[in-house]
SEZA-469975 format. One record per atom (N, C-alpha, C, CB): z negated, x negated, y; residue in three letters. Coordinates in steps of 0.02 Angstrom, whole numbers, padded with zeros to 5 digits, always signed. Atoms other than C-alpha are relative to their C-alpha. Glycine has a CB too. Layout:
REM residues N
ZXYALA/...
END
This chain:
REM residues 98
-00063-00036+00040MET/+00463-02029+02147MET/+00048+00031+00077MET/-00036+00082-00068MET/-00054-00034-00056VAL/+00625-01981+02267VAL/+00040+00046-00040VAL/+00054-00057+00041VAL/-00045-00054+00016ASP/+00715-01828+02258ASP/+00075-00035-00019ASP/+00004+00053+00067ASP/-00060+00036+00028PRO/+00884-01883+02164PRO/+00055+00022+00063PRO/+00024+00031-00087PRO/-00036-00020-00040GLU/+00970-01790+02302GLU/-00006-00031+00069GLU/-00006+00061-00003GLU/+00023+00036-00052ARG/+00877-01890+02438ARG/+00009-00075-00003ARG/-00064+00015+00007ARG/+00015+00069+00005ILE/+00881-02068+02371ILE/+00050-00034+00043ILE/+00000-00026-00072ILE/-00043+00033-00047GLU/+01036-02124+02481GLU/-00028+00000+00064GLU/+00065+00029+00002GLU/+00036-00004-00064ASP/+00934-02058+02633ASP/-00053-00046+00008ASP/-00027+00063+00010ASP/+00053+00036+00016TYR/+00780-02144+02573TYR/+00020-00079+00004TYR/-00025+00023-00068TYR/-00024+00071-00010LEU/+00870-02313+02556LEU/+00027-00021+00066LEU/+00052-00014-00045LEU/-00023+00021-00066ASN/+00951-02305+02717ASN/-00063+00001+00056ASN/+00060+00053+00023ASN/+00075-00012-00032HIS/+00779-02249+02792HIS/-00023-00077+00003HIS/-00059+00055-00055HIS/+00038+00067+00007LEU/+00707-02414+02728LEU/+00046-00053+00036LEU/-00015-00021-00085LEU/-00044+00054-00033ASN/+00856-02525+02770ASN/+00016-00003+00075ASN/+00063+00002-00030ASN/-00024-00010-00074THR/+00883-02452+02950THR/-00077-00005+00043THR/+00046+00085+00012THR/+00057-00004-00030GLU/+00702-02425+02999GLU/-00066-00038-00019GLU/-00010+00058-00002GLU/+00062+00046+00019THR/+00563-02500+02891THR/+00009-00079+00012THR/-00016+00010-00080THR/-00012+00072+00003PHE/+00638-02657+02849PHE/+00015-00039+00071PHE/+00060-00010-00047PHE/-00015+00021-00064VAL/+00709-02684+03027VAL/-00069-00011+00046VAL/+00050+00053+00030VAL/+00065+00003-00034SER/+00522-02662+03091SER/-00040-00054-00038SER/-00039+00072+00001SER/+00040+00052+00037LEU/+00451-02779+02951LEU/+00027-00070+00028LEU/+00010+00008-00084LEU/-00036+00062-00016LYS/+00578-02917+02999LYS/-00035-00025+00072LYS/+00088+00015+00006LYS/+00034+00032-00062LYS/+00486-02925+03177LYS/-00068-00022-00007LYS/-00002+00046+00055LYS/+00061+00019+00006LEU/+00317-02958+03103LEU/+00001-00071-00034LEU/-00038+00051-00036LEU/+00009+00065+00010ARG/+00252-03138+03091ARG/-00040+00001-00082ARG/-00045-00033+00068ARG/+00026+00007+00054GLY/+00235-03183+02905GLY/+00030+00038-00049GLY/-00060+00009+00006GLY/-00058-00039+00046PHE/+00364-03061+02830PHE/+00045-00049-00016PHE/+00042+00060+00036PHE/-00051+00053+00025LYS/+00471-03151+02710LYS/+00066+00041-00023LYS/-00034-00047-00066LYS/-00064-00033+00039GLN/+00586-03031+02602GLN/-00021+00075-00020GLN/+00022-00045-00075GLN/+00022-00075+00031ALA/+00590-02849+02540ALA/+00058+00017-00049ALA/-00009+00066+00064ALA/-00055-00033+00039MET/+00690-02774+02402MET/-00026+00064-00034MET/+00029-00049-00056MET/+00023-00070+00023VAL/+00691-02603+02321VAL/+00032-00002-00072VAL/+00029+00069+00052VAL/-00005-00017+00080LEU/+00693-02575+02125LEU/+00002+00078-00011LEU/-00070-00031-00044LEU/+00000-00069+00012ARG/+00745-02409+02074ARG/+00031+00011-00085ARG/+00051+00037+00064ARG/-00026-00034+00079ARG/+00776-02304+01892ARG/-00005+00064+00013ARG/-00048-00016-00072ARG/-00006-00058+00008ASN/+00827-02149+01861ASN/-00028+00031-00064ASN/+00060+00010+00009ASN/+00040-00036+00065ILE/+00712-02033+01753ILE/+00008+00061+00001ILE/-00075-00007-00005ILE/-00008-00082-00007SER/+00699-01849+01721SER/-00043+00022+00050SER/-00017+00043-00066SER/+00036-00024-00056GLU/+00570-01824+01865GLU/+00039-00007+00061GLU/-00062-00033+00008GLU/-00026+00020-00066GLY/+00686-01906+01992GLY/+00024-00075-00004GLY/-00058+00010+00057GLY/-00022+00074+00006VAL/+00721-02083+02042VAL/-00077-00037+00022VAL/+00076-00021+00061VAL/+00059+00034-00013GLU/+00571-02195+02022GLU/+00021-00071+00052GLU/-00035-00020-00077GLU/-00021+00052-00050VAL/+00575-02335+02170VAL/-00059-00043+00002VAL/+00021+00028+00072VAL/+00045+00043-00015ILE/+00479-02485+02193ILE/+00022-00048+00053ILE/-00021-00030-00056ILE/-00017+00049-00057VAL/+00480-02573+02360VAL/-00045-00050-00004VAL/-00003+00029+00070VAL/+00043+00059+00021LEU/+00426-02755+02337LEU/+00010-00029+00073LEU/+00027-00052-00073LEU/-00008+00052-00072THR/+00389-02856+02504THR/-00029-00067-00027THR/-00050+00027+00079THR/+00040+00065+00003ILE/+00339-03033+02509ILE/-00012-00022+00070ILE/+00038-00058-00041ILE/+00031+00039-00063TRP/+00233-03116+02638TRP/-00034-00055-00011TRP/-00044+00037+00037TRP/+00030+00063+00003GLU/+00162-03271+02686GLU/-00075-00002-00028GLU/+00003-00028+00068GLU/+00071-00009+00017SER/-00021-03213+02654SER/-00018+00072-00005SER/-00044-00034+00050SER/+00036-00066-00014LEU/-00123-03059+02626LEU/-00019+00012+00062LEU/-00056+00008-00036LEU/+00012-00018-00070ASP/-00172-03069+02802ASP/+00055+00027+00039ASP/-00023-00056+00035ASP/-00058-00005-00035ALA/-00006-03064+02863ALA/+00022+00083-00008ALA/+00055-00056-00029ALA/-00022-00080+00015ILE/+00023-02879+02779ILE/-00045+00037+00052ILE/-00019+00030-00088ILE/+00025-00040-00042LYS/-00108-02817+02898LYS/+00027+00022+00061LYS/-00045-00019+00010LYS/-00044-00014-00049GLN/+00010-02813+03041GLN/+00037+00058-00013GLN/+00039-00051+00012GLN/-00038-00062+00018PHE/+00093-02678+02954PHE/-00042+00063-00019PHE/+00045-00017-00059PHE/+00053-00057+00045THR/-00053-02585+02862THR/-00063+00012+00042THR/-00030-00034-00081THR/+00074+00000-00012GLY/-00200-02624+02968GLY/-00041-00026-00045GLY/-00024+00059+00010GLY/+00049+00032+00035ASP/-00353-02687+02902ASP/-00007+00020-00067ASP/-00058+00007+00031ASP/-00003-00031+00064ASP/-00349-02585+02743ASP/+00076-00015-00028ASP/-00019+00082+00006ASP/-00061+00022+00032ILE/-00201-02671+02645ILE/+00013+00044-00059ILE/-00002-00073-00022ILE/-00002-00040+00062SER/-00239-02556+02493SER/+00030+00083+00023SER/-00088+00000-00036SER/-00024-00059-00024ILE/-00164-02403+02590ILE/+00078-00005+00002ILE/-00031+00015+00068ILE/-00073+00000+00001SER/+00017-02358+02561SER/+00012+00021+00074SER/+00035+00050-00058SER/-00035-00035-00064ILE/+00117-02328+02725ILE/+00062+00030-00022ILE/+00017-00050+00061ILE/-00062-00039+00015VAL/+00239-02196+02698VAL/+00006+00047+00052VAL/+00001+00035-00069VAL/-00016-00035-00055PRO/+00299-02118+02850PRO/+00021+00078-00015PRO/+00053-00039+00033PRO/-00010-00071+00027SER/+00311-01927+02849SER/+00077+00018-00009SER/-00033+00054+00051SER/-00083-00005+00023LYS/+00510-01942+02876LYS/+00008-00018-00062LYS/+00051-00045+00039LYS/-00017+00020+00059ALA/+00511-02034+02722ALA/-00034+00047-00065ALA/-00019-00072+00000ALA/+00048-00057+00048GLN/+00371-01907+02625GLN/+00057+00050-00015GLN/-00077+00047+00046GLN/-00044-00069+00006VAL/+00505-01763+02648VAL/+00052-00008-00054VAL/+00040+00019+00072VAL/-00047+00018+00045MET/+00627-01860+02537MET/-00026-00016-00075MET/+00034-00058+00030MET/+00040+00026+00063MET/+00500-01889+02396MET/-00022+00053-00031MET/-00060-00045+00011MET/+00025-00052+00050LYS/+00435-01795+02252LYS/-00076-00015-00003LYS/+00037-00006-00077LYS/+00069+00021+00000SER/+00271-01893+02257SER/+00003-00074+00015SER/-00038+00017-00067SER/-00010+00061-00021PHE/+00221-02059+02306PHE/-00080-00027-00009PHE/+00035-00002+00077PHE/+00074+00031+00014ASP/+00064-02188+02271ASP/-00034+00006+00069ASP/-00001-00087-00027ASP/+00029+00011-00076GLU/-00062-02168+02408GLU/-00025-00063+00023GLU/-00056+00041+00012GLU/+00029+00064+00002PHE/-00116-02349+02361PHE/+00041-00046-00003PHE/-00039-00011-00045PHE/-00036+00063+00016ALA/-00037-02514+02366ALA/-00036-00046-00040ALA/+00020-00034+00059ALA/+00021+00053+00027THR/-00058-02662+02250THR/+00032-00049+00028THR/+00004+00000-00061THR/-00029+00064-00020HIS/-00038-02842+02300HIS/-00019-00050-00059HIS/-00029-00023+00073HIS/+00005+00045+00035PHE/-00011-02983+02204PHE/+00011-00076+00030PHE/+00039+00019-00047PHE/-00020+00065-00012GLU/+00001-03177+02234GLU/+00047-00027-00031GLU/-00042-00036-00007GLU/-00055+00028+00039ILE/+00159-03268+02183ILE/-00034-00055-00033ILE/+00063-00023+00042ILE/+00017+00062+00043ALA/+00113-03379+02035ALA/+00054-00054-00020ALA/-00025+00023-00063ALA/-00066+00034+00019LEU/+00281-03435+01994LEU/+00067+00023+00027LEU/+00006+00003-00069LEU/-00067-00034-00029GLN/+00457-03417+02075GLN/+00052-00053-00013GLN/-00003+00020+00085GLN/-00078+00034+00001THR/+00638-03474+02041THR/+00043+00020+00051THR/+00041+00016-00064THR/-00051-00014-00063ASP/+00780-03485+02155ASP/+00072-00010-00036ASP/-00011-00061+00072ASP/-00065+00002+00033PHE/+00926-03465+02031PHE/+00067+00041+00018PHE/-00014+00016-00062PHE/-00053-00050-00021ASN/+01023-03341+02136ASN/+00044+00045-00038ASN/+00039-00030+00030ASN/-00027-00023+00063VAL/+01063-03249+01983VAL/+00012+00081+00018VAL/-00054-00017-00068VAL/-00019-00071-00010TYR/+01079-03072+02074TYR/+00044+00004+00062TYR/-00064+00047+00009TYR/
END
């Protein structure tokens, strides 16, 4: 949950620091940020696409279940998940609708 007054700072951090670092990692494919305003703040989901679960380890280390949230980003947040959830893509379309 991001502080509404810091959401632009947080998005800028992701775009100029986190995603720039991820682009350098073998197996990283894509990232997107979903957001919605709720009464507690701005709920954010950072979705990343990787070639494999093993590729994620370049970013997270051996335990891919632990969320990586730098202290610089934590100060912009009201709360964050300590653990990450990973899924395998079962179906994908490419309609370029967004």
